Structures are given as C-alpha cells and as structure tokens.
C-alpha positions in Angstrom: 0.0 0.0 0.0 2.9 2.4 0.7 4.4 1.7 -2.7 1.0 2.0 -4.5 0.2 5.3 -2.7 3.6 6.8 -3.6 3.5 5.6 -7.2 0.0 6.9 -7.7 0.9 10.3 -6.2 4.1 10.5 -8.4 2.1 9.6 -11.5 -0.7 12.1 -10.9 1.8 14.9 -10.1 4.0 13.9 -13.1 1.0 14.3 -15.5 0.2 17.7 -13.9 3.9 18.8 -14.4 3.9 17.7 -18.0 0.7 19.8 -18.6 2.1 22.7 -16.6 5.3 22.8 -18.7 3.1 23.4 -21.8 0.6 25.8 -20.3 2.2 27.9 -17.6 4.4 30.9 -18.2 7.8 29.7 -17.0 9.1 33.3 -16.8 6.7 33.9 -13.9 8.6 33.3 -10.5 5.7 31.6 -8.8 5.3 29.1 -11.7 9.0 28.4 -11.7 9.1 27.6 -8.0 6.0 25.4 -8.5 7.7 23.4 -11.2 10.9 22.9 -9.3 9.1 21.9 -6.1 6.9 19.4 -8.0 9.9 17.8 -9.7 11.7 17.4 -6.3 8.5 15.9 -4.8 8.3 13.3 -7.6 12.0 12.4 -7.2 11.5 12.0 -3.4 8.4 9.8 -4.0 10.3 7.5 -6.3 13.3 7.4 -4.0 11.1 6.5 -1.0 9.4 3.8 -3.1 12.8 2.3 -4.1 13.8 2.1 -0.4 10.6 0.3 0.4 11.3 -2.3 -2.3 14.9 -2.8 -1.2 14.1 -3.1 2.5 14.7 -6.7 3.7 16.1 -7.8 0.4 18.7 -10.6 0.6 20.7 -9.5 -2.5 24.3 -8.5 -1.7 23.9 -5.2 -3.5 20.6 -4.3 -1.8 22.0 -2.9 1.5 24.6 -0.6 0.0 22.1 0.7 -2.5 19.4 1.2 0.2 21.9 3.1 2.3 22.8 5.4 -0.7 19.2 6.0 -1.5 18.3 6.9 2.1 21.2 9.4 2.2 19.8 11.1 -0.9 16.3 11.0 0.5 17.1 12.6 3.8 19.6 15.1 2.3 17.2 16.3 -0.3 14.1 16.6 2.0 15.0 20.1 3.5 15.7 21.5 0.1 12.3 20.5 -1.0 10.5 22.0 2.1 12.6 25.2 1.7 11.2 25.5 -1.9 7.8 24.8 -0.4 8.3 27.9 1.9 9.4 30.0 -1.1 6.3 28.8 -3.0 4.0 30.0 -0.1 6.0 33.2 0.3 5.8 34.1 -3.4 2.1 33.3 -3.3 0.9 35.3 -0.3 3.6 38.0 -0.3 4.6 38.5 -4.0 6.4 41.8 -3.4 8.5 40.5 -0.5 12.2 40.9 -1.1 14.3 38.0 0.5 17.8 39.2 1.1 21.0 37.1 0.7 21.4 37.3 4.5 17.9 35.7 5.0 18.7 33.0 2.4 21.9 32.2 4.2 20.3 32.0 7.7 17.5 29.8 6.3 20.1 27.6 4.6 22.0 26.8 7.8 19.6 24.0 9.0 19.6 22.5 5.5 23.4 22.1 5.5 23.3 20.8 9.1 20.9 18.1 8.0 23.2 17.4 5.0 26.2 16.9 7.2 24.5 14.5 9.7 22.9 12.6 6.8 26.2 12.1 5.0 27.8 10.8 8.3 24.9 8.5 9.0 26.2 5.4 7.1 29.3 5.5 9.3 27.9 6.7 12.6 24.2 5.7 12.5 23.0 9.2 13.2 19.8 9.8 11.2 19.2 6.2 10.1 21.1 2.9 9.8 20.7 -0.4 7.8 21.3 -3.5 10.0 22.9 -6.8 8.9 19.5 -8.1 7.7 19.1 -5.1 5.4 16.3 -3.6 7.5 16.0 0.2 7.9 16.0 1.8 11.4 15.7 5.3 12.6 18.8 6.7 14.2 19.2 8.9 17.4 19.2 12.1 15.3 16.2 11.2 13.3 14.0 13.7 15.1 16.5 16.5 14.5 16.5 15.8 10.8 12.8 15.5 10.5 12.3 18.7 12.6 14.5 20.6 10.1 12.4 19.3 7.3 9.1 20.2 8.9 10.4 23.6 10.1 10.0 25.1 6.6 6.5 23.7 6.1 5.4 24.9 9.6 7.0 28.4 8.9 5.2 28.6 5.6 1.9 27.8 7.3 2.5 30.4 10.0 3.3 32.9 7.2 -0.1 32.3 5.7 -1.8 32.9 9.1 0.2 36.1 9.8 -0.5 37.6 6.4 -4.1 36.6 6.0 -5.1 40.3 5.8 -3.0 40.7 2.6 -4.5 37.6 1.0 -7.4 37.8 -1.3 -10.4 36.2 0.5 -11.0 33.6 -2.2 -7.4 32.4 -2.0 -7.0 32.1 1.8 -8.7 28.7 2.3 -6.9 26.9 -0.5 -3.6 28.5 0.6 -4.3 27.3 4.2 -5.1 23.7 3.0 -2.0 23.8 0.7 0.2 24.7 3.7 -1.3 22.4 6.3 -1.8 19.1 4.3 1.9 18.0 4.0 2.4 19.2 7.6 -0.3 16.8 8.9 1.1 14.0 6.7 4.6 14.6 8.0 3.5 14.7 11.7 1.6 11.4 11.3 4.6 9.8 9.5 7.0 11.0 12.2 4.9 9.5 15.0 3.9 6.2 13.4 6.8 4.2 12.1 6.2 2.6 8.7 3.5 5.1 7.6 4.6 7.1 4.5 2.4 10.1 4.0 4.4 13.3 3.8 5.5 13.2 0.2 2.2 11.9 -1.1 0.4 14.6 0.8 2.8 17.2 -0.7 2.1 15.8 -4.2 -1.6 16.0 -3.8 -1.3 19.6 -2.4 0.7 20.6 -5.5 -2.0 19.2 -7.7 -4.5 21.4 -5.9 -2.0 24.3 -6.2 -1.8 23.8 -10.0 -5.6 24.2 -10.2 -5.1 27.6 -8.5 -2.4 28.5 -11.0 -4.8 27.6 -13.8 -7.4 29.8 -12.3 -4.8 32.5 -12.0 -3.5 32.2 -15.5 -6.2 30.3 -17.5 -7.6 33.7 -18.5 -5.0 33.9 -21.3 -6.5 35.2 -24.5 -6.4 32.3 -27.0 -5.8 34.4 -30.0 -3.0 36.7 -28.9 -1.5 35.0 -25.8 -2.0 38.2 -23.7 -3.9 38.2 -20.4 -7.6 38.7 -20.6 -9.5 41.6 -18.9 -10.6 39.3 -16.0 -6.9 38.4 -15.3 -5.9 42.0 -15.4 -8.7 42.9 -13.0 -7.7 40.1 -10.7 -4.1 41.3 -10.7 -5.2 44.9 -9.8 -7.6 43.6 -7.1 -4.8 41.5 -5.6 -2.6 44.6 -5.5 -5.3 46.6 -3.7 -5.9 43.8 -1.2 -2.2 43.6 -0.4 -2.1 47.4 -0.1 0.8 47.6 -2.5 0.7 51.4 -3.1 4.1 51.7 -4.8 4.2 53.4 -8.1 3.9 51.5 -11.4 3.3 52.4 -15.0 0.2 51.8 -17.1 0.0 52.0 -20.9 -3.4 51.9 -22.7 -2.8 50.9 -26.3 -5.4 50.7 -29.2 -4.7 49.4 -32.7 -5.4 52.0 -35.3 -7.9 51.2 -38.1 -8.4 47.5 -37.1 -11.9 47.6 -38.5 -10.7 48.8 -41.8 -8.1 46.0 -41.9 -10.9 43.5 -41.2 -13.3 45.0 -43.8 -10.7 45.4 -46.6 -8.4 42.4 -46.0 -10.6 39.9 -44.1 -10.9 38.8 -40.5 -8.0 36.4 -40.8 -5.7 39.4 -41.5 -7.3 41.2 -38.6 -6.4 38.3 -36.3 -2.9 38.4 -37.7 -2.7 42.1 -36.9 -3.8 41.4 -33.3 -1.2 38.6 -32.8 1.5 40.6 -34.4 0.7 43.6 -32.1 1.2 41.5 -29.0 4.4 39.9 -30.3 5.8 43.4 -31.1 4.9 44.7 -27.6 6.2 41.6 -25.8 9.5 41.9 -27.6 10.3 45.2 -25.9 8.8 44.4 -22.4 10.6 42.9 -19.5 9.6 39.6 -17.9 8.1 41.5 -14.9 5.7 43.6 -17.2 2.2 42.4 -18.0 0.1 42.9 -21.2 -3.6 42.2 -21.2 -6.2 42.3 -24.0 -9.2 44.1 -22.6 -11.3 44.6 -25.7 -11.3 43.8 -29.4 -8.4 46.0 -30.3 -7.4 47.5 -26.9 -4.6 46.4 -24.6 -3.4 47.4 -21.1 0.2 47.1 -20.1 1.4 47.2 -16.5 5.1 48.3 -16.2 7.2 47.5 -13.1 8.7 50.9 -12.9 8.6 54.0 -10.7 9.5 56.9 -13.0 7.9 58.6 -16.0 11.2 58.4 -17.8 11.1 54.6 -17.8 7.5 54.6 -19.1 8.4 57.0 -21.9 11.4 54.8 -22.9 9.1 51.8 -23.1 6.5 53.7 -25.2 9.4 54.7 -27.5 10.5 51.1 -27.8 7.0 50.0 -28.7 6.7 52.7 -31.4 10.1 51.7 -32.9 9.1 48.0 -33.0 6.0 48.9 -35.0 8.0 51.1 -37.3 10.6 48.3 -38.0 7.8 45.9 -38.6 6.1 48.1 -41.2 9.4 48.7 -42.9 10.0 45.0 -43.4 6.4 43.9 -43.9 4.9 43.0 -47.3 1.4 43.7 -46.1 -0.9 46.2 -47.9 -1.6 48.1 -44.8 0.3 50.0 -42.0 0.1 48.4 -38.5 0.1 51.2 -36.0 -1.4 52.0 -32.6 -2.4 54.9 -30.3 -0.9 55.0 -26.8 -1.7 56.6 -23.5 0.7 56.2 -20.7 1.1 57.4 -17.1 2.7 56.7 -13.7 0.3 55.6 -10.9 1.1 57.3 -7.6 -0.5 59.0 -4.7 -1.8 61.9 -6.8 -4.7 59.7 -7.9 -7.6 59.0 -5.5 -8.1 55.5 -6.8 -7.3 53.2 -9.6 -10.5 53.8 -11.5 -9.7 57.5 -11.7 -6.2 56.7 -12.9 -7.6 54.3 -15.6 -9.9 57.0 -16.9 -7.0 59.4 -17.1 -4.8 57.1 -19.1 -7.6 56.1 -21.3 -8.3 59.7 -22.1 -4.6 60.2 -23.0 -4.9 57.3 -25.5 -8.0 58.7 -27.2 -6.3 62.2 -27.3 -3.4 60.6 -29.1 -5.8 58.8 -31.5 -7.8 62.0 -32.3 -4.6 63.9 -32.9 -3.4 61.3 -35.4 -6.7 61.3 -37.2 -6.7 65.1 -37.4 -3.2 64.9 -39.0 
C-alpha cells in the first residue's frame, strides 16, 4: 500500500507537471518555483518507493544501494521544504524581497541536515541499515525531521500572519495547501512505517496547480495576452495587499483594425492582433504584463517608478511597430495609439487613474486622425 500510494501520487503529479510545462508561463517566478518543487517531490516519492522495495532484500547489493538512497532521500528533503516555503511566500507576499542574508540564515539547518545525513552510514546518526538489510531510525532522526518540517510549519505560519494581505477567495486553498503536508509529516514521524508526507505534498501541489490555472487560465487564446478578468484580478490583488508603490500603465489601441478586417478579411485582422502582442512583448521585461481588454485595446502594467522609464518603453513600442512596417509586405500599415502614465498617490483611486490614461490614449488617436 505504501508503494502504491507513492507511485499513484508521483504519476498524478507527473502528469500535472507535463501539462504545466506546456501551459504555464515559466518566466513567472511563482510558476518556476512550483515546477521545481513538483519535480523534487516526484523524485522524493520515487526514492522512497525504491527504499521500500529494497528493504529486507537478501541481495548482496541491496544494503549498499538502500543506504545510498536513504542518504539522498534525507539530504534532499529540507531542500524541498525550503522551496515549499518559497512557494508559499511568493504566493501570499509576492512583493516581499528576500535578502541574501535571509537566504543564508535559512540555509544553515539545510546544511546541518546534509552533514549528519552524509555521516549516517558511518555513525548511524539519522538512520542505519542492519545486517539483515532492515531500515531503522537513528538517534538524530527527530532532529533531521524537525528541520524538514520547520520550513513547512513556517510557511503555514506565514499564511496565518499575512491573512489580511491575501485575497479572500485564496485564503482557504492556501491554508489547506500549507497544512496538508504538515499533517502527513507529523503522522509519518509518530507512526513508524507510515509514509504520507511526500504523497500529501504531491496532492497539495496538484491542488496548487488548479489555483495556477485559475490564476493564468484567462489567457487570450488568439494573442497570448492576459484577458481583462486576469488584469482585474491582478489589480484587485494589488489593492488587497495594499501595494501602493508606483507603477506604470499603458493603454494601447490598434489603429484602423476595423478597416483591416473590412478590406483584408478577419484572418488578416487576427494576424494584426497577434503581431501587435508579439511586437509589444518583444520590448517588455519579464516583470511587465500585457492584457487584451477589448477587441483592439490592450493594457500594459510596467514594473517601474519613474515617468522616464514609461516614456522609454513607449518609444521602444513605437520603434518596434516602425521596424515591422518597414520589413512587412502587407498592404496596410500596422500602428497604434498610446496613452501612458505613472500611478502614484496623486490619484484618488485606480478607476480615476484608468480613466485618465484612457483619455490620454484617445487624445493621441484623435490627434493622429486630425493629421
């Protein structure tokens, strides 16, 4: 049953990871941490399964191999739970900056566990394999397992402490995600022979992937940009977390898209939309966001705090359109109208700010038509 449970959890999570590699934006920090954590959990599940199969085997090579696998299993475990903590941290406090000093302090228990694990085959510290090739816990087993569970417990505490900054709809799944492997680990530590921690972690990650899908599923199928609902979710999350730091917003509208559709067909209009997003993405940074909010209108959130940086981005967008038109063999000019502004404390709320930037874009469009 232990082997079946582990293999089932590894298979389900493995399928989810394969799907996630194709569907998730791997430039997103939260998605990257999820993928790394999932792969380590799958590896741990397979290692743990192999140790169960080798336990009590009479083959001459079984005991040395079992010892080596247990060393890897125990040495890798804190690295996994540390990534688990990073996953929770990036989820509930996305703007939190973790310093090198903090990383170093948090890594000390990981390396302590690594040392006592490597010494275990010689000194029976965390575990030992007896002459009959039977696994036993060592005197420092509780220390090793406490280090492993520390990061999961800290992640759970982090969720509770920052519940005021978490969107209401996310709090319960985040709480379940944090506590499920903790419960599995505590049960496994107290009842010898029960293996629940890594399978619970795997099932939690499957649930977490559903959240990531809900977070990113709102990708516009035609262009690959975020949809309006995703953009509104992002802004709502920023409000709930009281992130009042300045950022840039660009409202962009494709010029004469209706004429392109009428004169050249809707297939060509779709090409113009896809090309527009490609041209914009080519000049944006990984931290910037583009969303399609209407038929031919796009919103871009820039991770910057000065008007100069916004103006530089706008100029790069205009240059990308200009270069495209110079090298294009299309019978029409692809161009756009742009409004851009920096969001800061001068605006009473985001709706007022949106209205202001939108008016800047329409002013730019009217000026171009007048010319």
